[in-house]
PLY file of the C-alpha trace (Angstrom):
ply
format ascii 1.0
element vertex 67
property float x
property float y
property float z
element edge 66
property int vertex1
property int vertex2
end_header
26.38 -155.18 -50.49
23.26 -156.97 -51.56
22.59 -159.63 -54.20
21.02 -156.89 -56.27
24.35 -154.99 -56.22
26.31 -158.08 -57.23
23.88 -158.73 -60.10
24.18 -155.13 -61.29
27.99 -155.22 -61.19
28.10 -158.50 -63.12
25.72 -157.16 -65.74
27.81 -154.02 -66.15
30.99 -156.05 -66.64
29.31 -158.45 -69.05
27.98 -155.58 -71.15
31.54 -154.43 -71.85
32.81 -157.78 -73.22
33.23 -157.94 -76.99
30.78 -160.39 -78.57
33.49 -161.80 -80.84
37.22 -161.52 -80.79
38.48 -160.90 -84.30
41.64 -158.91 -83.69
44.49 -158.43 -81.23
42.93 -155.21 -79.82
39.66 -157.12 -79.23
41.55 -159.85 -77.41
43.48 -157.32 -75.32
40.33 -155.48 -74.42
38.61 -158.73 -73.42
41.61 -159.65 -71.28
41.36 -156.28 -69.55
37.64 -156.74 -68.82
38.31 -160.25 -67.50
41.14 -158.99 -65.29
38.86 -156.27 -63.96
36.12 -158.82 -63.16
38.59 -160.96 -61.24
39.90 -157.95 -59.32
36.36 -156.91 -58.37
35.61 -160.53 -57.32
38.68 -160.38 -55.02
37.28 -157.29 -53.27
33.80 -158.75 -53.00
35.18 -161.96 -51.49
36.97 -159.96 -48.83
33.77 -158.10 -48.04
31.55 -161.17 -47.87
32.83 -164.60 -46.74
29.79 -166.25 -48.39
30.54 -164.64 -51.76
30.38 -167.19 -54.60
33.27 -166.15 -56.80
32.66 -168.66 -59.60
28.97 -167.73 -59.79
29.84 -164.05 -60.01
32.45 -164.56 -62.71
30.06 -166.73 -64.68
27.44 -163.95 -64.46
30.11 -161.55 -65.75
30.66 -163.77 -68.75
34.30 -164.51 -67.95
34.08 -167.98 -66.39
32.67 -171.18 -67.76
32.11 -174.21 -65.52
34.07 -177.22 -66.66
36.42 -175.24 -68.87
0 1
1 2
2 3
3 4
4 5
5 6
6 7
7 8
8 9
9 10
10 11
11 12
12 13
13 14
14 15
15 16
16 17
17 18
18 19
19 20
20 21
21 22
22 23
23 24
24 25
25 26
26 27
27 28
28 29
29 30
30 31
31 32
32 33
33 34
34 35
35 36
36 37
37 38
38 39
39 40
40 41
41 42
42 43
43 44
44 45
45 46
46 47
47 48
48 49
49 50
50 51
51 52
52 53
53 54
54 55
55 56
56 57
57 58
58 59
59 60
60 61
61 62
62 63
63 64
64 65
65 66
């Protein structure tokens, strides 16, 4: 896979995150999107030893440095 593919995947994941979490269903949905992002990151890391997991998750909107 190329960097362009990683960027496209991250953008697609980020687009599905709720902007705000105001209810239990919103929180559950966000958790599901985050879990999916982590699962995809696992597969990408196996495919590419130079894969930057934290950078990908940050681009997905599910990881914040220093948090």
